[in-house]
N, C-alpha and C positions, 0 to 999 in steps of 0.2 A: 503493499499500500505505500502512496504516494503523498506528502503532508508539504505544503507550503508554510512559510515561518514565517511573515512581514514584521519586524520587530526590529526598534531603531538603535536601543541599549543591546552593545554587542553581546555582553557577557551574559545579559541571558537567551538571548539568541544562541548562543553556545549550548549553552548550559541544556536549552531545550533539543538543540540539534544532538546533540551525544544523547544523551538521556532517550530520543527516539530512536535513535538510531540503535542505541542494546536492545531494543525492543522490536528491530528488525523493519522498522520502518524508516523508505528511502527519503531524505529531507534533502528541502532547499532553503538555501535563507535569501533572505531582499532586505536591507537596511534603513531603503527611504520606498517611498511612494510611487514612484513612477515606476522603479526598476520593479515593485510588487505586484504593479498594474499588472506590467507588462508580460511578465511571469505566468500571474494568473488566467491572461486571457489567452498563452501558447503553450502554455503545460498541459501535461493530464494531470489533476492533481486529485486525490481523491478525498480531501479536505484543507483548510486552509484555516491556518490562526493569526489573527489580525491584532496588531497593536492600534488603540482609536486615534491616538496622539502620533505624526511621524513629520519628517523632511518631507517638503515637494507636494504628497499629498497624501491625506487623513487615511483612517484604514475606514470610516465610514465610505468617502470618494471610492475607494478598490470597492467595497464591498456595495453600493450602488449599482456601481460600473459592471460589476463582478456577476452582479445578477442578473442582468439584460439578457446576458448570451446561458449562462448556468445557471438552471431553477434549481437544481437539484443537490448539488455535490455542497456537502455541511460546510459552513465559516463559525469561528469560535474567534469571540472577542476576549483577547488578553490583555488589561489594561486596568490602571490605578481610577477611571471615573468609577464612583461608584451611587451615585445617587441614582433614587428607583424611576428618575425622568429620565436620567442618562442611559439607563441600564432597556427600559420601556422604548426608547427612541432606537438605541442598536436594534433592538430583533425586531423593531415595525420596518426599517430597514430592511432585514433579510437576511439578519442575526440567526443561528441555528441556538447557542447559546452565549453565553456570558460568564466570564471568571477572572476577578479581580486581583491585583497585584496588590500585598504581596501573596504567592500561592505554594501549593504542595505540588511537587509533580503527580505524585500518588492521584490527588485529585485529577489533574489536570488528564491525563491518561488514561481515568474512565469514563472522562466526559467526551474522550475523542472517542474511543471502543463505544461509549452510548451511540454516539452519531453517525459510526460506520456500522455500527449493526439496524439502525434504524432504515439507513440508506437502502441495505441490504435486502432486510425485511429477513435476517437470519441469526440463529440462535448463536452462542459459543462458542459452537460445532463445526468445522469442514468435516464433509465427511467424501471420501473419495474409493469406495468399493469395500473394502476391508480396513481402511484407513479412516483414521480417525482425526483429524488434528485438531488441537483445543486452544480459543485464542486467551484463554482465560492464565491456564494453567502453562502456559507456551508449550505443551507437549507433545506428541506424534505416538498415537499407538496404532498396533495393527494387530487384530484379535487379541486386543487385550495387552500384548506385552506392547515395552514402553520402548522406544526406538528414540537412540541422543541422538540429536542436528547440530551442527552447527546453525550461528544464528542466518549464515547464508541459505545454508540449508534451509532454515526452517521456512523463512521470506520468501525462496522460489517453490515449494511446494503449496505453500500459502496463493500464489498468485495463479497456481497452474491450477487448485483447488476452485478457485474464487474464478475462473474465466474458464471452469469446466463444460468441455463438448466446442469448446473456440480456440482455435490458432492461438495463442503465443510468438507472435513475432519474434527474432531476436534482437529488435531493436528495442520494442519494448520492453523484453527483460533487461534488459541491460541498464535500461533507463530504473525500472521499477525496483530492482533488485541492488544493483552496485551505483546506484545514484550519478551515471555517466549520458551527457550530453550529447557527445562527439564523437566520431569515426572512431571506433577501438575494436581492438582484436574481441571477438565476439566468441571464440575458440573457450575462453574459460567457460563459458555457460557449458559448450559438452561435459570438461570435465565436473562441474557441479552437478551436472544429470545421470552421467555414469556411478556416481560416491552417493546420488540419493537413491537412482533402482538398486545398488548394491548395496545398501540400509536397509532397505526396505524389504530386500527379497523378495521381488517380484518374479514369480514363476511365468512359464510360459503362456499359463494359462491367467496371469494376472497382468496385462499389457495397459496398465493404466497409465502410462506416461509416454507417449510416441511421438516418433520424429517426423516435423512433416519435412523433409526434405528439401532446402531450398528456400524456408523460410522460418520454420521454429521448433516449439512442441504442443500438442497438445493430450491435455488431462480425458481422460474417457474411461468408464465403467463399462467393461467387458459385460 
């Protein structure tokens, strides 16, 4: 899952980026309003976190323009603005949630998860055949046996299951899991796919992760 943070306090932005990446999110950061709006309108994000007060353009301006094109992507305001009137206004112009500074990272993380569950109408678990990925406990099991995955392997499997039945191109995978936006040697994806298949101990009849030659990979239930 890919998140955009627009926050001019560099310490907070870096703290959030590190924390969310540790939870297997791909994260982009902008420290000013113009860059934030450009990324929001041109990138493919699952959720936005916006500060209210920003150089160049405010979070309110970003949210207002963003909502003209993207109706369903969740937006969370993270700001020191704390009056009821300001909270209501932020929600009225298109924000889905509002958390005040200072904040606890665990609370923000749970609010993010709630918004993403609401967006996709999903439970805490993603299922692919006999494989179950739990978003809350950050675990993967196959036939009730827990499988130890690295953060990148977990994020890759999550992306494939969320797009079950749809081809995930190499570009989509490298941008969503590795947070890279430019031409890159995507052979690293093949290495991780092979490692994932091996750890999941997929048999011939459990061809859940299939290669689409020249394009990418697809998760399918056989």
